[in-house]
N, C-alpha and C positions, 0 to 999 in steps of 0.2 A: 504493500500500500504506500510505502514511502516513495516509490518510483514516480508517482504523480503528485506528490506533496509539493513539488517545486512549482506547480501551476495553480496552486491555491492562491486566492487573491492577496492573502497576507504575504506569502513568499514573493509573489510577483511585485507587490508594492515595495518591499525591502530591496529587491534587486534593481528596480527602476530608480531608486534614489541615487545609486552609483552611476547607472547608465545615463540618467539625465545630466548629472554633473559632468561626465566625460564629454557628452555631446555639446554642452554649453561651452566648455573649454575649447573644443575643436571648432566651434562656430562663434567666434567672439568679435567679429567685425562690428564696430560701433555704427549705429544708425545716424545718418547725418542730420536729420530733422529733429529739432528740440521741441517744437510746438506740434502736438498731435491732437487730432479730433477724438482719438480713443487711445487707451493704454492697457494692453494685456499684461497681466502679472500672474505667473504660475503660483498656484496655491494648493497645497496638499489638502484634500478634503476626504472625509470619511465616506466610504462607499459601502452600502449595505445591500447584500444579496438576499432577496426574500426566498422563503421555502419553495415557492412555486416557480422559481427561476427568473423572476423579474428583478430588475435593479431599481432601487429607490432613486428617483430622479432621472432614470433612463440611461441608455448607453452614452448619451452626450456627457452627462455628469461623470460617468465612470472614466471615459477617455480623458476628459480634461483634468480629472483629479489625479491621474497616474502619470501621464506623459506631459513633459514640459515642451511646449511648442515654440519657445523663444527663439529657437534656431531659425525659424522662418524669417524673422526680422533680420538676422545676420545674412541669410542667403539673398535677400532682396535689397540689401542696403545700397548696392551699386546702382539701383534703378532710380534712386531719389537724390536730390541735391539740397543743399542748405537754403538756396534761394527760392525753392518751390513753395507754393502756398501750403498751409498746414494740411497734411494728408491724414488719412486714417492709418492707424497702426496696421501694417500688413498682416500681423498675426490675427488681429480682430476680424478682418475680412475673410481670411482663409478659414478660420474656425466657424464663422457664421455660415459660409458655404458648406462646410463639412456637416454642421448641425442639420442643415436643411435636408441633406441626402441621408444622413444617419437616421433621422426621424421620419424620413420618407414623405416629405411634403411634395405634392404633385407638381407645384410650380413655385417660382420665386415670389410671385404676387401673394400667394397664400401665406408663405413664410413671413414676408415683410409685414403683412397684416397682423400676424400674431406677435411679431417682434415689436411692433408699435403699441401693442396692447399693454396696459400698465401691469396686469397680473400674469397673463400668458407668456409674455416675453421677458419677464424679470430674470429668469434663470439664464436665458441666452445672453442677455445684456451683461449680466454679472460675469459669466464665464468668459465672454469676449472682451470685456473691459470698455463698454460703451455706455452712454447715458441717453436718456429720453430726448435730449436736445440735439443729439447728433446721430440720428438713425440714418444709415446709408440708404441710397436709392437703388433701384434696379440697375440704372446706368453705372453707378459706382462699382458694382460687382462686375459688370460686363467689361468696363475699362480695366479693372484690376486683373482679371483673368488674362486679358490681352497683354497687359504689361508683363506679367510673369511668363506667359507662354508655356509651350509644351516642355521646354528644357528644364525650367526651374521646378515645375510640378513633378517632373521625373526625379529631380534631385531630392525633393522632399519625400517622395515615395520610397526611394532607396535608403534614406536615413531611417524611415520607419521600418523597412525590411531589416536593416541592420539591428534595430532594437529587438525585434522578435527573434533574430538569429542569436543574439546574445542571451535571450531568454530561453534558448534551446527549443523554440517552437518551430524553427525553420532549420533544416539540415543541408539543403541543396543536394542531397544524395540522389534522389529520383526527381527528375523534372519532366512534366508533361506539357506538351505544346498543342494549342488549338486556336482556331480563329472563330469569330462569330460576326455575322452581318448585322448591321443596324441601319435604319433608313435616315436619309437626310430630310429636312423639312420641305425642300423644294420638290416640285412636281416633275416627274419624268415626262418628256414630251415626244418620245419615240425615236430619237436618234442616239446611237451609242458611239458615233465617231466624231463628235463635236470637239473643237479645239479653240484656241484663242482667236484664230482668224474668222471664226463664225460670228464674232461680235461686229466686225466691220467688213462687209462684202461690197466691193465696188461693182456698180452696174452702169454701163455707158449709154445704153440705148432705151432706157425705160420711157423717157419723155417722148421720143419718136414713136415708140410702139403704142403708147396711149393715144397719141395724136392720130395714128393710122386707124386704130380701132374706132375712135369717135367719127372720123371722116367716113369710114366704111358704113357705119350705121346711119349717118345723116344722108348719105347718098343712096341708101337702100332701105328707106323707111317702110316700104311695102313688104319687104321680105324679112326684116329683122324685128324681133320683139325687143323694144326699147327697155322694157321692165326687167329683162334678163341681164344680170350682172356679167361683166367680163373680167377675166383675170390676166394679170401680167406675171409670168414666171421666168426665172432664169435657172441655168444649170448650176448645181452646187459646185463651188470651186475647191472644196476641202481636199487637201492632199493626204489626209490620213485614211481615206476610204480604201478598203481592200480592193484589189484588182478585179475580183470576180463579182463584186457588188455593183448593181446597176446604180449609176449616178442619179440621185433624186433631183427633183425640180423644186426650187424655192419660190414661194409666193411673195411677190413684191407688192402688188396692189390688187384690190378688188374694187371695181368702180361700177357705177350705173348711171345711165342718162335718164333723167326724169323730166316730166312736164312741170314747168314753173307755174305754181299757183299764185304765189305772192312775189314780192320783190326778192331778188337773190340776197342771201346773207353774205357777209364779208368772207366767210370761208369758201363759199361757192364761187364768189368772184375771183378770189386769189387762186383757187384751184384751176378754174378755167383759164386764167391768165398764165399760170405756170406752164400749162401744157399747150398754150398757144391756140386755143379753140374758142375763146370767148365770143369773138365776132360771129362765127358760124352758129354757135348755140343761141345767141341773142336773136338772130334772124328767124330761128324756128321756135322761139319761146321755150327753150329747153335749158336745163342746167346739169352740171356734172357733180355727182355725189360720190364721196369716198366711203365705202362700206368698211374696209379693213386696209391697213397699211403697215408695212414693216420697214418703212423708210426711217432711218435714224438721223440722216444728215444730208444736206444739199450743198454741193460746191457753189461758191459765189457766182461763177459764170454758167452754172447749170449744165456743165458738160458731163458731169457724173453724179451718181447718187450712191450714198452709203446705206446699205441695208443691214439689218440685224436678223439673222435666221430665226424664224418663229419656233423652230424645234430645239433651240438651245435653252436649257433650263436656267433657273436663277442660280443654282449651284453648279458651276462648271468644273468643280473638282471631283464630284461624286461619279461613280460608275455603277454598272449593272452587275450584280452578283447573283448566284443561284444557290439555293439550299433546299433541303427537303421541307415540304409543307408540314408545319406542326400538326395540322388537323387531318392530313392525309399523307402518310409517309410514301405512298406510291406516286405522288405527284411532286413536281419541282415548283418552287416558288421563286420568282425574281424579286430582288431587293435593289432599289436604286439608292446607293449610299456608300457606306464605308465598312471596313473590316478591322475589328480589334483582334490582334493576335496576342494571346496571353500565355505566359509561362507560369506553371503552377508547381510549387514544391509539394511533393507527396510524402507525408510522414506516416508510414505504415504502422509504426508502434503506437502512435497517438490517434490515428485515423483523422489527421488534420491536414487540410489542403489550403495552402496560402499562396497568393500570387507573389512572384519574385521578379517578373519582367513583363513589359508591355510595349507594344508599338501599334500604331494605327496606320492604315493605308487605304487609298482609294481602291475599291474592289476591281482588280484587273487580271485575276487568275495567277498572280505571282506571289501568293501567300507562302509558297514553299521556300522562297528565298529568305524569309524573315527569321528562320531559326538561327541563322548565323548572326543577324543583327541582335536578336535577343540574347544569344550567348555572349557576344561581345559586350553588350550592355550590362549583363549580370556580373561578368568577370571584372569589368572596369570599376565596379562599385564595391565588390565584396571579394574577400579572400576565400574563394571556394573552388572546388573541383567536383562537379557533378559526376556521379558514377554511371548513371543511366539516363538517357534522354529518350522520351517516348513521343511518337507523333503518328499521324495517319498518312495515307498514301500521297497526299498533296505535297508532302515534304520529301518524297522519295527521289532525290537526285544526288549525283556523285559528290558534288561540292559539300552538301550537308554531312554526308558520311565522313568525308575527309576532315572537315572542320572538327566534328565531334571526336573522332578517333585521335586526332592530333592533340586534343585537349584532355585525353585520358578517359573519355566517356564511351560507353557502349551504346550504339544507336539501336533502338527498337522501333523501327519505322516500317509500316505496312508496305509490302512490295506492290508496285504498280506495274503490272505485266504489259501495259501499253498494247502493242500490236503483236505480241508473241503468240505463236501457235502452241496451244496447250493441250492438244489432243494427245491421247495415250501413245499413238504411233509417233508423233513428232517429238514427244518427250524422250522416248526410247532411242530415237535416232540421234538426238543431241547428247544423250548420255547421262542426264540428271533430271530429276523431277522438278515440280514447280517450287519446292522449298530449297532446291540446290543440292539434294542428296543424290549421289551417283548411283548407277545401277551396276550390279555385279555382272561378270561375263555371262552368267546363266540367265540374266534378265531380272533376277530378284532385286528389289530395292535394298540398299545398304542401310545400316543404322549408325548413328553418330557415336563416336568413341573418344570424345575429348577434344580440347582446343590447345594448341601449342602457342602460347603468347609470344615466345621468343622468335619463332619462325612465322608467326601470324598465319597458321594453317589449321584446318579442321581434319580430323581423322575419321574415316568411315570404314566400317567392317560389315561383312555380310552375316557374321555370327552363325554361319552354317545353318541358315534357316531351312534349307532344303531338306535337312535330316528330320525336321519336325513336321514335314508335310505328310498328309495322308496319301494313300495309294492313288486316288484320282489326280491329285495335284502333282505327284511325282511323274505320272504318265504324261500329263500335259507338258511339264517342264522338260521331260526327256526327249520330246519330239524336236525341240530346238537346240538342246544342249546335252552332251553326254556327261551326266552327273558322275558316273563311275570313274571317268577319266580326269575329273577335276583335281588338279594339284593342290588347290587351296584347302581341301578337306583335311590335309595333314597339319595345317596351321591351327594355333589355338583359337583365333578369332575368325578363321576362314579368310576370304578375300579381303585385303586391306588396301585402301587408297587414301591419298591426301588431296585436299582442295585448299588452295591458297586464297586468302582474302582478296589480294590484288587481281586475281583472275575474274572475279565477279563481285566487285566491292558493294554493290547494292543488294545482291541476292544472298551472298554468304555473310554470316554474322558470327561474332564471338560466342554468342548464345544461339545455337542453330535454330533456324525457323522450324516450326512444327513440333518442337519439343514441349514437354509439359511446363518446363521452367519459362520458356519463351512466352507461351500463352498466358501463364500466370502473371508475368510482368506486364504483358500487353494490356491486361485488364485494368491496369492503373491509369490508362489513358483517359478513362471516363472522368478522372478528377478534373481535367481541364474543361471538359464539357459541363460539369457541375458548376465550376467557377463562372463560366460564361452565362449559364442559366440563372445563377444567383444575381448577377449584375442586371440582367434584363427583366427577370420575372419577380424575384423577391425584393430587390432594392428598387426596381422599376426606373433605372437610370437611362438605359439604352434602348428601351422598348420603342418609344417614339420621341426622341429628343428634338429640341428646337435648335438645330444647327443648319447653317446655310453655306458653309464652306469648310475646307479641310483644316484650316487653322483652328476654328472653333471645335471641330470634331476631335482633333488631336488633344486639345486641352480637356475636353469632357471625358475622353478615354482615360487620361491620367487621373482626373478626379475620381472617376468611377473605380479605378483600381485601388486608389488610396482608401476609399470607403469600403470596398470589398475586404481589403486586408484588415482594417480595424474592426469591421463588423464580425468577421469570422474569428479573429484572434480573441476578441473580448467575449464573444459568445462561448468560446471554448473555456476561457477562464471562469466565466459564470457557471458553466455546467460542472466543472470540477469542484468549484467552491460549494455549490449547492449539494453535490454528492457527499463531500466531506462533512458538511453541516448535518445532513441526514444521518450519516454513519455515526457521528458522535452522539446523536440523540437515540438511535435505535440499535446500533451494533449489528445491523442486519448483514449476514454473510453474502447475500446477493449483491448488496451495494458495495461490499468490499471487493467483490470480483470486478465490478465496473471500474473500480479505482486502480486496477492493475493495468499496466501497459499491455497492448495487444502483442501476441506472439508473431514475430516476423519469421516467415519460412527460412529454414537454415540456409538453403541455396542462395536466396536473395540476400540474407544477412552476410554471407561470405563475400558477396560481390560489393556491397556498399561499405564493408569494413576493411576492404583491401587498401593497401597503401600504394 
């Protein structure tokens, strides 16, 4: 029972005293502004865990009572100057944003309403160090997040990761990687190939084409329906279109000639003059109306027109991603937005899964490249050497295997067969099965018999399986191979062969694919999926966020990961504290079992404890 005693709230509180002091010493850059609109001061407060698992004052009080966030002020000091107007204390704004997500407010407006309330917002104001006369606005938070940017939020996140690493809640031994799509606020308008040039498209003949359309209709009044609108379109000039995709047509104008009932409006007069048809329309008592237009700018001499493509969305950073439909796994669902790729540390002995790295990207099918970015990010902030990295088939490329192995980690990545022929005949012709296990000369599949780390090779043996076959099996095997003449039957393990990792770096693995150990480790990958699900469904941060560009999305992803880390870590502390409290009262042996660390399988323990 003493094994989990170190995660009781009393033990955690005592350890954090020293950790907070060390972080304060390491982040001691003075803040340049002396006059502040708010002032955060760390204060140790008593935290009471109730028997039902709730915390008196909520998670916000617990977090602020145990962790000293003064380091945020030091990290952001270079963003402020002595001559600037009195700002809010950066720690105050950071914590208020944190409280909003920890307590799961649906939007900032609702949170600010409670913050301004004399009674409901008293705790938040006290924790953050602000008063009723200086309540920040929604714009203040928006400007503050842009000022910090993705980089500083990531620095804050890794300081918090280091805190829980020192508390032995994060080990970095097993890391699971996975991404999750989340939508942008902007509406998708049907084009996936848009780029910066779609904002300004030059068209040189629009005015002449409108004039021709008007003259044709005026000269053929008996044949043409004047009430029918006419459209002016141009070919899409985008150079990012794939070669096989038919080049679409862009709508520049939709216009209509109408009978003039009253005097023409100024807009109608200017439109007719612009296209040089006013005199002809006046003779017929007609006017020219614009129904829709995508004209953004006119050149002074009217020799060219600048268009903005109607299919370009407000958010030009987002892209289309595909995932399984949560309501119907047999269908695919398209998401126009971004992809948060998260690294989760898996603690098998504690059953605790905490994020240790995060990066955001516009969804473009290159998620598999981010495992290297995440590995570099984690190693640059922490003195760690992961033993196992787990990911799905999106990350199955040679560069990832090389990076992980060079850093001493064993990659457990689902194999992507791509266009390989995996029929039984093709597998036997190439000499090894879909897991990379060779076939013996008789055609029987071999079995794994160890990995030589010095030579980076796997050993496979047939184990004389033919001797264990029943009569029908022996007769079938004997038709293609003379078992009696097999020289390998004299050997202890029968036919033996070696396969080197460098021969098939993606298929062959230090822990052979298809083995019980490999499959047992691979099951840990669901930890990253649970982390993504918590951010979207439990905390409701990335379900339908209000973001319109990648800069905002990057910042939101960092905040979401910070909230996820604190939420899960402190929920674990509360759980252990509650169990110890119940055990002291009841001495229940069932509770005593729950207070023991989980048994890690011996084979996995040998891997993660290796030097």
